[in-house]
N, C-alpha and C positions, 0 to 999 in steps of 0.2 A: 822624172826620176833625177835626184840630185846625189852626187857622189863627192865626198870630201876625204882628204887624206892629211895626216900630220905625222911628224916624227918626234918621239919623246925619248930623251936620255934619262935612264933611271939610275940614280946614284946608289950603288950597293957594292959589296966586296967583289962580286963577279959582275963587272960592268956589262950592262945590257942596254939595248935600245928597243923601243917599241914603235912599230909602225901601226897606226890606227887608220882603218878604212871604214867609212860609214856611208850608208846609202839609204834613201827613202823608199827603195824598191819594196815590193811585196815580201812579207815575212814567210818563214817556213812554218808549217803546222807541226804540232808536237810529235806526231808519228814519223816525220821526216828527219828529225834531228839525228837519230842514230845512223843515218845513211849519208849525210852531206859530204863526208870526205871519202866515200867509197868510189872507186873508178867506175865510170859509166853510169853513175846514178844521176838522173835529171828529173826535175819536176815540170819541165816544159812540155806541155801537151802537144805543141806544134812540132816538137822534136828538132828545133833549131840548134839546141845545145848537144854536145857530145857527152857531157858529164865528166869530163877530164880536168876541168879548171881547178876546182878545189882539191881534187886528189893530187894534182901536180904541185900545188902550193904546199899542201901538207907534207909531201915527200921532201921537198926542198927545205922547208923549215926544220923538219926532224933530222935531216942529214947535216944540218948546221947547228945541232944541239939547241934548237929553239922550241917554242910551243905556241899554240894558237888558242885564243879565247874568243868565243863567238857569243854575241847576245842579240836576240831578235824579239821584238815586241810589236804587236799590232798598233798601228798609228805612229810608231816611232821609227820603224825600219830595222835594219840590221847593221851591227858593228862588229868588225873583226879586229882584234888586237894581236899582232904578231910580234913575239919577243925573240930577239936574237942576242946571243953572247958576242961580245966584241973581243 
């Protein structure tokens, strides 16, 4: 599994920055998409995860007037774009 991160400044009237996190890890299935930001949701069959990671990120981003865009495609992995106002 490979993880990459980058920070992008977006020039617009309401200055924002975008943190892009990408991984080659396994992607989510279509039926899982509506649950990925729910607390305690996990797709890990071995139950190593608590399901709190993405829920916590979502809460922090929303509390700072930001938003998250997620893209996941088989063979390409998953990319999260987290936009924050500055």
